C-alpha positions as CSV (number, residue, x, y, z in Angstrom):
1,M,-86.7,84.2,165.0
2,K,-87.4,84.6,168.8
3,I,-84.4,82.8,168.9
4,Q,-82.1,85.3,166.8
5,Y,-83.5,87.7,168.3
6,T,-82.7,86.6,171.6
7,F,-79.1,85.8,170.2
8,A,-79.0,89.5,169.3
9,I,-80.1,91.0,172.7
10,L,-77.4,88.3,174.3
11,F,-74.8,89.4,172.2
12,L,-74.9,93.2,172.2
13,V,-75.4,92.6,176.2
14,S,-72.0,90.6,175.6
15,C,-70.6,93.5,173.5
16,S,-71.8,96.3,176.0
17,T,-70.5,94.5,178.8
18,A,-66.7,94.2,177.3
19,S,-66.7,97.7,176.8
20,A,-67.7,98.6,179.8
21,A,-64.8,96.4,181.3
22,I,-62.3,98.0,178.9
23,G,-63.5,101.6,179.6
24,A,-63.1,101.0,183.5
25,Q,-59.7,99.1,182.8
26,R,-58.5,102.3,181.3
27,S,-60.2,104.4,183.7
28,Q,-58.1,102.8,186.5
29,A,-55.0,103.2,184.4
30,V,-55.7,107.0,184.6
31,K,-56.9,107.2,187.6
32,D,-53.7,105.5,189.1
33,L,-51.4,107.2,187.1
34,A,-52.7,110.4,188.9
35,E,-50.4,109.1,191.8
36,Y,-47.7,109.6,189.8
37,C,-48.2,112.7,186.9
38,A,-50.4,115.0,189.1
39,P,-50.4,117.5,191.2
40,A,-50.0,114.8,194.2
41,A,-46.6,113.8,192.4
42,T,-45.3,117.5,192.0
43,P,-42.6,119.2,194.2
44,D,-43.8,122.4,195.9
45,R,-41.0,124.8,195.2
46,S,-39.9,128.0,197.0
47,S,-41.7,131.1,196.8
48,I,-38.8,133.3,197.5
49,V,-38.0,136.8,195.9
50,F,-34.7,138.3,197.4
51,M,-35.0,142.1,198.0
52,P,-32.4,144.2,196.2
53,D,-30.5,144.5,199.8
54,G,-29.4,141.1,199.7
55,A,-30.4,140.8,203.6
56,S,-34.1,139.8,203.2
57,Y,-37.1,138.5,200.9
58,V,-40.5,138.5,200.2
59,E,-43.0,135.6,200.4
60,R,-46.7,135.4,199.5
61,T,-48.8,135.8,202.6
62,A,-50.6,132.3,203.7
63,D,-54.1,133.4,202.3
64,G,-52.0,134.3,198.8
65,R,-53.7,137.9,198.6
66,G,-50.5,139.4,200.5
67,L,-46.7,140.0,200.5
68,M,-44.6,139.8,203.6
69,V,-41.0,140.7,203.9
70,K,-39.2,138.5,206.2
71,D,-35.6,138.6,207.7
72,L,-32.9,136.6,205.7
73,A,-31.2,135.0,209.1
74,A,-34.3,134.0,211.1
75,G,-37.0,134.1,208.7
76,K,-39.6,136.2,210.7
77,D,-41.9,138.6,209.4
78,V,-40.7,142.4,208.9
79,E,-43.4,144.0,207.2
80,K,-46.4,143.6,205.2
81,I,-45.8,145.5,201.7
82,F,-49.0,144.7,200.1
83,D,-52.4,143.3,201.1
84,T,-55.4,143.5,198.2
85,G,-57.7,144.5,201.3
86,H,-55.7,147.4,202.1
87,T,-54.8,149.5,198.9
88,R,-55.7,152.9,198.2
89,E,-57.5,154.3,194.7
90,T,-57.6,150.9,193.3
91,S,-58.7,147.5,194.4
92,I,-58.0,144.0,193.3
93,T,-59.3,141.0,194.6
94,D,-56.3,138.4,193.8
95,F,-53.3,138.6,191.7
96,E,-51.6,135.8,189.3
97,G,-47.5,136.8,189.9
98,Y,-45.6,140.2,190.9
99,R,-42.3,141.9,190.5
100,L,-40.6,143.8,192.7
101,S,-39.0,147.3,191.2
102,P,-35.2,147.4,191.4
103,D,-35.3,149.7,194.5
104,A,-38.5,147.8,196.1
105,S,-40.2,150.8,196.0
106,K,-42.8,149.7,193.6
107,I,-44.7,146.3,192.8
108,L,-45.8,145.3,189.8
109,L,-48.5,142.9,189.5
110,W,-50.5,140.8,187.1
111,R,-53.9,139.3,186.8
112,E,-56.2,138.0,184.0
113,S,-53.5,136.3,182.2
114,K,-53.9,135.3,178.7
115,P,-51.4,133.0,177.1
116,V,-49.6,134.6,173.5
117,Y,-47.4,131.6,172.9
118,R,-45.5,129.1,175.4
119,R,-44.2,131.6,177.6
120,S,-45.7,134.9,176.6
121,F,-48.5,136.2,177.8
122,T,-50.8,139.6,178.1
123,A,-52.4,140.5,181.1
124,E,-54.4,143.3,183.6
125,Y,-51.0,144.7,185.3
126,Y,-51.2,147.3,187.8
127,V,-48.5,149.3,189.8
128,Y,-48.6,149.5,193.7
129,E,-46.5,152.5,195.7
130,V,-45.4,150.8,198.7
131,R,-45.3,153.5,201.1
132,S,-48.6,155.2,200.2
133,R,-50.2,152.0,199.3
134,L,-51.5,153.7,195.9
135,L,-52.6,150.7,193.6
136,R,-53.2,151.9,190.0
137,P,-53.5,150.2,186.6
138,L,-49.8,150.4,184.5
139,S,-51.9,151.8,181.6
140,K,-55.0,154.2,181.8
141,E,-55.4,153.9,177.9
142,H,-54.7,149.9,177.5
143,Q,-56.3,147.0,179.4
144,R,-53.7,144.6,178.7
145,Q,-50.2,145.0,178.6
146,Q,-47.3,142.7,177.8
147,E,-43.7,142.5,178.9
148,P,-43.4,145.0,181.2
149,V,-40.0,146.4,182.0
150,F,-39.0,148.7,184.6
151,S,-36.2,151.1,184.4
152,P,-33.2,151.5,186.9
153,D,-34.6,154.0,189.0
154,S,-38.0,152.4,189.4
155,R,-40.1,155.2,188.1
156,M,-40.8,154.3,184.7
157,V,-42.3,151.2,182.9
158,A,-41.6,150.1,179.1
159,F,-44.5,147.8,177.9
160,V,-45.7,146.5,174.4
161,V,-49.3,146.6,173.5
162,D,-50.2,145.3,169.7
163,N,-46.7,145.5,169.0
164,N,-45.9,148.8,169.8
165,I,-43.9,149.7,172.7
166,Y,-45.2,152.3,175.3
167,A,-43.1,153.7,178.0
168,A,-45.1,154.8,181.5
169,K,-43.9,157.9,183.7
170,L,-45.0,156.5,187.2
171,D,-44.4,159.7,189.0
172,Y,-46.8,161.8,186.5
173,G,-49.0,159.0,185.7
174,T,-48.7,159.7,182.0
175,E,-47.7,157.3,179.4
176,V,-45.9,158.2,175.5
177,A,-45.8,155.9,172.5
178,V,-42.5,154.7,171.7
179,T,-43.2,153.2,168.5
180,D,-46.2,153.5,166.2
181,D,-45.7,151.4,163.7
182,G,-46.7,147.9,165.1
183,C,-48.7,145.5,163.4
184,A,-49.8,142.0,163.3
185,G,-48.2,139.9,161.4
186,R,-45.8,142.6,160.2
187,I,-43.6,144.6,162.9
188,I,-43.2,143.4,166.1
189,N,-41.3,145.8,168.7
190,G,-40.2,145.2,171.9
191,A,-41.7,141.7,172.3
192,T,-40.2,138.2,170.1
193,D,-41.6,136.8,167.4
194,W,-42.8,133.3,167.8
195,T,-39.2,131.5,166.8
196,Y,-37.4,133.8,169.0
197,E,-39.6,132.8,172.2
198,E,-39.6,129.2,171.6
199,E,-36.0,128.4,170.4
200,F,-34.3,131.4,172.2
201,S,-36.2,131.3,175.1
202,V,-36.7,135.2,175.2
203,T,-39.9,137.0,175.3
204,S,-38.4,140.7,175.4
205,L,-35.9,142.3,173.7
206,M,-36.4,145.7,175.5
207,A,-33.0,147.5,177.8
208,W,-32.8,150.3,179.9
209,A,-29.5,152.5,180.3
210,P,-28.3,152.4,183.6
211,D,-28.9,156.2,183.8
212,N,-32.4,155.5,182.8
213,S,-32.1,158.1,179.7
214,T,-32.3,155.7,176.8
215,L,-34.9,152.7,176.0
216,C,-33.1,150.3,173.6
217,Y,-35.3,147.8,172.0
218,V,-35.1,145.0,169.1
219,R,-37.9,145.5,166.1
220,F,-39.1,142.5,164.0
221,D,-40.2,142.8,160.6
222,E,-42.0,139.3,159.9
223,S,-43.5,140.6,156.8
224,E,-41.8,137.9,154.7
225,V,-41.8,135.2,156.8
226,P,-44.9,132.5,155.7
227,M,-48.2,132.3,157.4
228,Y,-48.9,128.7,159.2
229,T,-52.9,128.0,159.7
230,M,-54.2,125.5,162.2
231,P,-57.8,124.7,163.1
232,V,-59.2,125.9,166.6
233,Y,-62.3,123.4,167.8
234,A,-64.2,123.9,171.0
235,G,-62.4,121.2,173.3
236,T,-63.9,120.7,176.7
237,C,-61.0,121.5,178.4
238,M,-61.2,125.2,178.8
239,P,-63.7,125.3,175.9
240,Q,-64.2,128.0,173.4
241,E,-67.9,127.9,172.7
242,Q,-67.6,130.2,169.7
243,Y,-66.1,127.2,167.6
244,E,-69.0,124.6,168.6
245,Y,-70.2,124.1,165.5
246,Y,-67.8,125.5,163.1
247,P,-63.9,125.5,163.9
248,G,-62.1,128.9,164.0
249,V,-58.4,129.3,162.9
250,M,-55.1,130.1,164.5
251,S,-53.0,131.5,162.2
252,Y,-49.1,133.2,163.2
253,K,-45.7,133.7,161.7
254,Y,-44.1,130.2,161.3
255,P,-41.0,129.4,159.5
256,V,-40.2,126.0,158.3
257,A,-36.4,125.1,157.7
258,G,-35.1,127.1,155.0
259,Q,-37.9,129.8,154.8
260,P,-37.1,133.4,155.4
261,N,-37.0,134.5,158.8
262,S,-37.6,137.7,161.0
263,S,-35.8,140.5,159.7
264,V,-34.3,142.0,163.1
265,S,-32.7,145.7,164.1
266,L,-31.8,147.5,166.8
267,H,-33.0,151.0,168.0
268,S,-32.9,153.4,170.9
269,Y,-35.2,155.8,172.3
270,D,-34.2,158.9,173.7
271,V,-36.2,159.6,177.1
272,Q,-36.1,163.4,176.8
273,T,-36.3,164.1,173.3
274,R,-38.8,161.2,172.3
275,K,-36.6,160.5,169.6
276,T,-35.7,157.2,167.9
277,K,-32.7,155.8,166.3
278,R,-31.4,153.0,164.4
279,L,-28.2,151.6,165.9
280,D,-26.8,149.3,162.7
281,I,-24.0,146.4,163.8
282,P,-21.1,146.1,161.5
283,G,-20.7,143.0,158.8
284,S,-23.4,140.9,158.5
285,A,-23.2,139.1,161.9
286,A,-26.2,139.8,163.4
287,Y,-28.7,137.5,161.7
288,Y,-30.1,136.9,164.9
289,I,-30.2,139.2,168.0
290,P,-31.0,136.9,171.1
291,R,-30.1,139.1,173.7
292,I,-29.7,142.5,174.3
293,A,-28.2,144.0,177.7
294,Y,-26.4,147.5,179.0
295,G,-23.2,147.0,180.8
296,A,-21.8,149.0,183.8
297,E,-22.3,152.2,181.4
298,P,-25.3,154.3,179.6
299,T,-22.8,153.8,176.4
300,Q,-22.4,150.0,176.9
301,L,-25.3,148.3,175.4
302,M,-24.2,144.7,174.8
303,V,-26.1,143.0,171.5
304,S,-25.5,139.3,171.1
305,T,-25.5,138.2,167.5
306,L,-25.7,134.9,165.6
307,N,-25.0,134.3,162.0
308,R,-28.1,132.5,160.4
309,D,-25.7,129.0,160.5
310,Q,-25.4,129.9,164.4
311,N,-22.0,128.9,164.1
312,R,-20.0,132.2,164.8
313,F,-21.5,134.3,168.0
314,E,-20.2,138.3,168.0
315,L,-20.6,140.6,170.9
316,F,-21.1,144.0,170.0
317,V,-21.0,147.4,172.3
318,A,-23.0,150.3,171.1
319,N,-23.2,153.5,172.0
320,P,-27.0,154.6,171.7
321,Q,-26.2,157.9,171.3
322,S,-23.3,158.1,168.6
323,T,-24.9,154.5,167.2
324,V,-21.7,153.3,167.2
325,A,-21.2,149.8,167.3
326,R,-17.7,148.0,167.7
327,S,-17.0,144.0,168.2
328,V,-15.5,143.2,171.5
329,Y,-16.1,139.2,171.6
330,T,-16.3,136.4,168.7
331,D,-16.7,132.4,169.3
332,E,-16.9,130.1,166.4
333,S,-18.0,126.5,166.7
334,K,-16.8,123.6,164.0
335,A,-20.8,123.0,164.7
336,W,-23.5,124.6,166.4
337,I,-23.0,127.7,169.1
338,D,-24.4,126.1,172.5
339,T,-26.8,128.3,173.7
340,E,-25.2,129.0,176.9
341,V,-23.2,131.1,175.2
342,Y,-26.2,133.5,175.2
343,S,-28.3,132.7,177.5
344,T,-26.5,133.0,180.8
345,L,-24.1,135.8,179.2
346,S,-23.9,137.9,182.5
347,Y,-22.4,141.5,183.1
348,N,-21.3,143.4,186.0
349,K,-18.8,146.3,186.8
350,T,-15.5,145.5,185.3
351,G,-16.9,143.2,182.5
352,F,-18.6,140.2,181.2
353,V,-18.8,136.3,182.0
354,V,-19.4,134.3,178.8
355,A,-19.6,130.6,178.1
356,S,-17.5,128.9,175.3
357,S,-16.9,125.4,174.0
358,R,-14.1,126.0,172.2
359,S,-11.7,124.0,174.6
360,G,-14.2,120.8,174.0
361,Y,-16.1,121.7,177.0
362,T,-18.6,124.6,177.8
363,R,-16.6,126.8,180.2
364,Y,-17.2,130.2,181.5
365,S,-14.4,132.9,181.5
366,Q,-14.4,136.7,182.4
367,Y,-13.4,139.4,179.8
368,T,-13.1,143.0,180.2
369,Y,-15.3,145.4,178.6
370,A,-12.7,145.8,175.9
371,G,-12.5,142.1,175.0
372,S,-9.5,140.9,177.0
373,K,-9.8,137.4,178.6
374,V,-9.1,137.9,182.7
375,L,-10.2,134.4,184.2
376,D,-10.9,131.0,183.4
377,I,-13.8,130.5,185.7
378,S,-15.1,126.7,185.6
379,Q,-13.2,123.3,185.3
380,P,-11.7,122.6,182.1
381,D,-12.7,119.0,182.3
382,C,-16.6,119.3,182.5
383,D,-19.5,121.1,181.0
384,A,-20.6,124.1,183.1
385,T,-24.3,124.7,182.8
386,D,-25.4,127.8,184.4
387,Y,-23.5,131.0,186.1
388,Y,-24.9,132.7,188.8
389,G,-22.6,135.8,189.0
390,S,-19.7,137.0,191.4
391,D,-19.8,139.0,194.7
392,A,-18.0,142.1,195.9
393,A,-15.0,139.6,197.2
394,G,-14.4,138.7,193.5
395,N,-15.9,135.2,193.9
396,H,-17.9,133.9,191.4
397,Y,-20.3,131.1,191.3
398,W,-21.8,128.7,188.5
399,Q,-22.8,124.9,188.1
400,A,-21.5,122.2,186.3
401,A,-22.1,118.6,185.5
402,A,-19.6,117.4,187.9
403,P,-18.2,115.2,189.4
404,R,-20.1,113.2,187.0
405,P,-21.9,113.9,183.9
406,M,-25.3,112.9,185.6
407,D,-24.5,115.1,188.5
408,R,-25.2,119.1,188.9
409,T,-22.9,120.9,192.1
410,V,-22.7,124.3,192.6
411,Y,-19.3,125.8,192.3
412,R,-17.2,128.7,193.8
413,I,-14.0,130.5,192.6
414,D,-12.4,132.8,194.5
415,R,-9.7,135.5,194.1
416,K,-7.1,133.4,194.0
417,G,-8.1,131.0,191.7
418,V,-9.2,128.1,193.9
419,R,-12.6,126.1,193.1
420,T,-14.4,124.7,195.6
421,A,-17.8,122.7,195.7
422,V,-20.9,125.0,197.6
423,S,-22.9,121.9,196.9
424,T,-21.5,118.6,198.6
425,E,-24.2,116.5,198.2
426,S,-24.3,113.6,195.2
427,G,-27.1,114.6,192.7
428,T,-28.5,117.6,191.1
429,S,-28.4,120.3,193.2
430,S,-29.1,123.8,191.2
431,A,-29.3,127.6,193.0
432,V,-30.9,131.3,192.8
433,F,-28.5,133.6,194.4
434,A,-29.4,136.9,196.2
435,P,-28.6,140.1,194.7
436,Q,-24.7,140.5,195.0
437,C,-24.5,136.9,195.9
438,A,-25.3,137.6,199.5
439,A,-27.2,134.1,199.9
440,M,-28.4,131.8,198.1
441,L,-31.8,129.2,197.5
442,L,-30.1,126.0,197.0
443,T,-32.3,123.2,195.7
444,H,-31.4,119.4,196.0
445,S,-32.2,116.0,194.8
446,S,-31.3,112.6,193.9
447,V,-32.8,109.5,192.6
448,D,-34.2,108.4,195.9
449,K,-34.2,112.3,197.5
450,V,-36.9,114.4,196.9
451,P,-36.1,118.0,196.5
452,V,-35.3,119.7,199.5
453,T,-34.3,123.8,199.3
454,T,-32.5,125.3,201.9
455,L,-31.4,129.3,202.8
456,C,-27.9,129.3,202.6
457,K,-24.6,131.6,202.8
458,A,-23.0,131.9,199.5
459,D,-20.7,129.6,200.6
460,G,-23.2,127.0,200.9
461,K,-23.4,126.8,205.1
462,T,-27.3,126.3,205.7
463,I,-29.3,128.9,207.5
464,R,-32.3,126.9,207.3
465,T,-34.8,124.6,205.4
466,V,-37.3,126.4,203.4
467,V,-39.1,123.5,201.5
468,D,-38.8,120.3,202.7
469,N,-41.4,118.2,200.4
470,K,-42.3,115.9,203.6
471,K,-45.6,115.8,202.1
472,L,-44.2,114.2,199.4
473,A,-41.7,111.9,200.7
474,D,-44.9,110.3,202.5
475,H,-46.7,110.3,199.6
476,V,-43.7,108.5,197.8
477,A,-43.0,106.3,200.6
478,S,-46.9,105.3,200.2
479,L,-46.5,104.0,196.7
480,P,-44.7,100.9,195.6
481,R,-41.4,100.9,196.0
482,V,-39.2,100.5,192.8
483,T,-35.4,100.9,192.3
484,K,-33.8,103.1,190.1
485,E,-29.7,102.2,189.0
486,F,-27.1,104.0,186.9
487,V,-25.6,101.5,184.2
488,K,-22.8,101.6,181.8
489,V,-23.9,100.4,178.6
490,P,-21.5,99.7,175.7
491,G,-21.7,101.0,172.2
492,D,-20.5,100.8,168.9
493,G,-16.8,101.4,168.6
494,G,-15.8,101.3,172.0
495,L,-18.2,104.0,173.5
496,E,-19.5,103.7,176.4
497,F,-23.0,105.1,177.3
498,N,-24.7,106.4,180.8
499,G,-27.9,104.7,181.4
500,Y,-30.4,104.0,184.2
501,I,-32.9,101.0,185.1
502,V,-35.8,101.2,186.6
503,K,-37.1,98.1,188.3
504,P,-40.4,96.5,190.0
505,A,-40.4,96.6,193.6
506,D,-41.2,92.8,193.9
507,F,-38.1,92.5,191.2
508,D,-37.7,88.8,190.8
509,P,-34.4,88.0,189.0
510,S,-35.5,84.7,187.9
511,R,-38.5,86.4,185.8
512,R,-38.3,87.9,182.0
513,Y,-39.8,91.1,182.3
514,P,-41.0,93.3,179.1
515,V,-38.6,96.4,178.6
516,I,-39.7,100.0,177.6
517,M,-36.8,102.4,176.4
518,S,-37.3,105.5,177.3
519,Q,-35.9,108.2,175.6
520,Y,-35.5,111.8,174.1
521,S,-32.2,111.9,172.5
522,G,-32.5,115.4,171.5
523,P,-28.8,117.6,171.1
524,G,-27.5,119.0,174.3
525,S,-30.6,116.9,176.5
526,Q,-30.1,114.5,179.1
527,Q,-32.1,112.2,180.8
528,V,-29.8,110.2,182.9
529,L,-29.7,112.6,185.4
530,D,-28.9,112.1,189.4
531,R,-32.3,113.8,190.4
532,W,-35.9,113.0,191.6
533,T,-38.3,112.3,189.9
534,L,-41.8,110.5,190.1
535,D,-43.2,110.1,186.3
536,W,-45.0,107.1,184.0
537,E,-41.7,105.4,184.6
538,Q,-42.5,104.6,188.1
539,Y,-45.9,103.4,187.2
540,F,-45.0,101.4,185.0
541,A,-42.4,99.8,186.5
542,A,-44.9,99.5,189.6
543,K,-47.2,97.5,187.0
544,G,-44.3,94.8,186.0
545,F,-42.2,96.8,183.1
546,I,-38.5,97.3,183.3
547,V,-37.7,101.1,181.7
548,V,-34.4,101.6,180.6
549,C,-32.9,104.7,179.6
550,V,-30.0,105.5,177.8
551,D,-28.6,108.9,176.1
552,G,-26.5,108.4,173.3
553,R,-24.3,110.7,170.9
554,G,-25.6,114.0,170.8
555,T,-26.7,114.4,174.6
556,G,-25.1,116.8,176.9
557,G,-22.9,116.7,179.8
558,R,-20.2,114.9,177.9
559,G,-18.5,117.7,176.1
560,T,-18.5,118.7,172.3
561,D,-17.1,115.4,170.8
562,F,-19.7,113.9,172.1
563,R,-22.2,116.6,171.6
564,Y,-21.4,117.4,167.9
565,A,-21.2,113.7,166.4
566,V,-24.9,114.6,165.6
567,Y,-24.2,117.5,163.6
568,K,-25.7,118.0,160.3
569,N,-26.9,114.3,160.7
570,L,-30.2,114.3,163.5
571,G,-31.2,110.7,164.0
572,H,-28.9,109.0,162.6
573,Y,-26.1,108.4,165.5
574,E,-28.8,108.5,167.9
575,T,-30.7,105.5,166.1
576,I,-27.5,103.4,166.0
577,D,-26.7,104.0,169.9
578,Q,-30.5,103.8,170.9
579,L,-30.2,99.9,168.8
580,A,-27.0,99.2,171.0
581,A,-28.8,100.2,173.9
582,A,-31.8,97.9,173.1
583,R,-29.3,95.3,172.6
584,Y,-27.9,95.8,176.0
585,A,-31.2,95.5,177.8
586,A,-32.2,92.3,175.7
587,S,-28.5,90.3,177.1
588,L,-30.1,91.4,180.8
589,P,-31.1,87.7,182.2
590,Y,-34.2,89.1,183.5
591,A,-35.4,90.8,180.2
592,D,-37.0,89.1,177.5
593,P,-35.7,90.4,174.3
594,S,-38.7,89.3,172.5
595,R,-40.6,92.1,174.2
596,I,-38.6,95.2,173.8
597,G,-40.8,98.3,173.0
598,I,-39.3,102.4,173.0
599,Y,-41.4,105.6,173.8
600,G,-40.6,109.4,173.2
601,W,-42.0,112.8,173.3
602,S,-41.3,115.5,170.6
603,Y,-37.7,114.6,169.8
604,G,-38.1,111.5,171.7
605,G,-40.9,111.0,169.1
606,Y,-39.1,111.2,166.2
607,Q,-36.4,108.8,167.8
608,S,-38.6,106.7,168.3
609,L,-39.9,106.4,164.4
610,M,-36.3,106.1,163.1
611,C,-35.6,103.4,165.5
612,A,-38.8,101.7,164.5
613,S,-38.1,101.7,161.1
614,A,-34.3,101.0,161.6
615,D,-32.6,98.1,159.7
616,G,-32.7,95.1,162.3
617,S,-35.2,97.0,164.5
618,P,-35.7,94.9,167.6
619,Y,-38.9,96.5,168.9
620,A,-41.9,94.6,169.3
621,A,-43.7,98.1,170.0
622,A,-43.0,101.8,169.8
623,V,-44.9,105.0,171.0
624,A,-44.4,108.4,169.3
625,V,-45.7,111.6,171.4
626,A,-45.7,114.5,169.0
627,P,-42.9,113.5,166.8
628,V,-41.2,115.5,164.0
629,T,-41.3,113.4,161.0
630,D,-39.3,115.4,159.0
631,W,-37.2,118.0,159.9
632,R,-38.3,120.5,156.9
633,F,-41.4,120.7,158.6
634,Y,-39.8,122.2,162.0
635,D,-38.9,125.7,162.8
636,T,-35.9,127.6,161.1
637,V,-33.6,128.1,164.7
638,Y,-33.9,124.6,166.1
639,T,-33.5,122.9,162.8
640,E,-30.6,125.0,161.0
641,R,-28.8,125.1,164.2
642,Y,-28.1,121.1,163.9
643,M,-28.9,120.9,160.3
644,L,-28.1,123.8,158.5
645,T,-31.0,124.7,156.1
646,P,-32.4,122.2,153.2
647,Q,-30.6,124.3,150.7
648,Q,-27.2,123.7,152.2
649,N,-27.7,119.8,153.4
650,E,-30.5,118.3,151.3
651,Q,-28.9,114.5,151.6
652,G,-29.0,115.4,155.3
653,Y,-32.4,116.3,155.9
654,N,-33.1,113.0,153.0
655,D,-31.2,110.9,155.7
656,A,-33.3,112.6,158.6
657,S,-36.2,111.9,157.5
658,A,-38.9,109.7,159.4
659,L,-41.4,109.9,156.5
660,N,-38.6,108.3,154.4
661,R,-38.6,105.6,156.7
662,A,-42.2,105.1,157.1
663,L,-42.6,102.0,155.1
664,H,-39.8,100.1,157.2
665,L,-41.8,100.6,160.0
666,A,-40.9,97.1,162.0
667,C,-43.8,96.9,164.6
668,P,-47.1,98.0,166.2
669,L,-47.1,102.1,166.6
670,L,-49.1,104.3,168.9
671,I,-48.6,108.3,167.5
672,M,-50.4,110.7,169.9
673,Y,-50.5,114.5,169.6
674,G,-52.6,117.6,170.5
675,T,-54.4,118.9,167.5
676,A,-53.6,123.2,168.9
677,D,-49.9,121.9,169.0
678,D,-48.1,125.5,167.6
679,N,-44.6,123.9,168.1
680,V,-44.7,120.6,166.3
681,H,-47.3,121.0,163.9
682,P,-49.9,118.1,163.7
683,A,-49.1,117.8,160.1
684,N,-46.4,115.6,160.7
685,S,-48.1,112.9,162.6
686,L,-50.8,113.3,159.9
687,Q,-48.3,113.1,156.9
688,Y,-46.3,110.1,158.5
689,V,-49.7,108.2,159.6
690,S,-51.0,109.2,155.7
691,T,-47.6,107.6,154.0
692,L,-48.5,104.6,156.1
693,Q,-52.3,104.1,154.8
694,S,-51.2,104.6,151.5
695,A,-49.2,101.5,151.7
696,G,-52.0,99.5,153.4
697,I,-50.2,99.6,157.1
698,L,-52.4,100.2,159.9
699,C,-51.1,102.3,163.2
700,D,-53.0,103.3,166.4
701,M,-53.3,106.9,166.8
702,L,-54.9,109.2,169.8
703,V,-55.4,112.8,169.1
704,F,-56.0,115.2,171.8
705,P,-58.6,118.0,170.7
706,Q,-57.1,121.4,171.4
707,M,-54.1,120.6,173.3
708,N,-50.6,122.0,172.9
709,H,-47.3,120.5,173.0
710,S,-47.2,119.6,176.3
711,I,-51.1,117.8,176.5
712,N,-51.4,118.8,179.9
713,G,-54.5,119.9,181.7
714,C,-58.2,118.1,182.4
715,N,-56.4,114.6,183.2
716,A,-55.0,114.7,179.5
717,R,-51.3,114.0,180.8
718,Q,-52.7,110.8,182.8
719,A,-54.6,109.8,180.0
720,V,-51.5,109.9,177.3
721,Y,-49.3,107.4,179.8
722,G,-53.1,105.3,180.6
723,R,-53.5,104.8,176.6
724,M,-49.5,104.1,176.3
725,F,-49.8,101.9,179.2
726,N,-52.6,99.9,177.7
727,F,-50.7,99.6,174.0
728,F,-47.6,98.7,175.6
729,A,-48.9,96.4,177.8
730,D,-51.3,94.3,175.1
731,K,-48.3,94.5,172.6
732,L,-45.6,93.3,175.1
733,K,-47.8,91.1,176.2
734,N,-47.4,92.2,180.1
735,T,-49.9,90.1,182.6
736,Q,-49.8,92.9,184.6
737,K,-52.6,95.0,182.7
């Protein structure tokens, strides 16, 4: 007995030691990843906000408690326009963010924000009068507000509380209710529902008339939208202690593909009479209203509309007084209307600038308010990716995927039609322009250059560097130097794809390395870009992995034929192309074809599952983070844009289902997700795992309590990649665990 007892003690000690070693190993991976995925690896960004005159700008003071106006040319202090320690009537100790009024006479500040969904939040808002130093709560009646919007004369602010719109008259310190029918789960006025916020990237649909006489808004009736409910746990990252012993629930309206959406209608509110009118849009085109904005005149409310299939875009001009609306522009697609069409739509004194992909590439054009084309702005042979505006001289500024699809360059076209590159360095450039395009903040990065932001004249001539990210550059220099190189990858049918390879610092071409295929693959996305990144890919390469990323069919930057190939058939061509990419990786003399893994997050997680269960799958391991597993589980706007409804495309949905392929899973799998993911619901992963288990197939799974789709905060992101590292190190037998 004594010998047996002694053996038992020794066995327990041995197990304890092994567990401690494994724990230490994984903790080290998480700790090391902090150098690549945490704030130390995050570039600094400019905090400049241009003043309305375009000749000066505002920045926070060094202590974060004030706002300083600075001269554009020299960057010298001009005037401190706000300081938390020098306000009258009301005092606050801090603020999270701010917004200048149109004439900069007032500042809207907020603090104590609480998220609603991914982008929206409620907060305590304050209005500060610069000249008098008076600081007052935006509302005397409501402690927290949402989506405040200044009127053009800076004398009023419209905002939302509990799904109703209120208008505050700042001169008099009064407010009036614009609507009174707002009701949780039924009616939303001014703000947007979950689906619009997530898939149309808009949180507010309110617009003031140029003469301040009218406020127009979109009303959502989500009564028929099915309710979705998820459990809420206490968690340890910003814990909700009320759910420590009994979980709560999160319920919200979420329409899965084919289900009813919110019914939307357009309304105007007359400031003088306090009367509201409904503005009816002709025909049935206005199933969605993703944007509203005023043109040059109070009679020109510009209303963007989409049909449910999202292959027809129509722009209407509505008169809020007469309620008459007429169509001025229509665009139709053989597949879907690209999001740039409405997200970058811009208005000026003489007309509007809109994107269209009807020519085979996304291209910006100027139209009059009567709907007549005036000018083709961007190049005809590449995809334009953003529009910045025009100046008094008639120059237009935009961004395009040129001269290569993996580049982003800022361009200008003058009144004579001459196009010129404003940003001249190869790589990725983006701009934030001052009012009237008098100047711009130009941010540039490339594979081997950290982001640098310069203040420039509109023609690209540098005034001075604003953010050099030298600290980050020094940090990168202290890490093992890995290399990223761009490659051309052969595909089926003579196609060629853009890709990159990340190699270790001590790369030895005579060795055979394990390979991780990294991809996202979603429609219109691009991973292969000449831009600076520091993330898990560099860490894994430093630890002895080769990382390969290839953009297959459906991804952006290469025109509509390439992008629209996946229409009504998600997952099909993407899988074919990733398998071709894996064959390319296997052919590399320094890659081990028996040790290839695949990874993806969200759409990329879905694609990992599709690839790992495809016929002839070459993968030795797969990781899927927050994956969609069947498009019937996902929301209407995104899914139907590419697949139509399940009723219209039943076979397409069946073929695109990762669930239907689950039993063909050909390699070890790790699934990770957050329990509070209101975007790609946990049901996606749980149903997939259940399908495997019912067939006696096991997989690894890591759950992040109370984490949303991004799984971020409290070291969660490092934990995601730390677990992934150990999984691939084990399954691909990397000796550098």
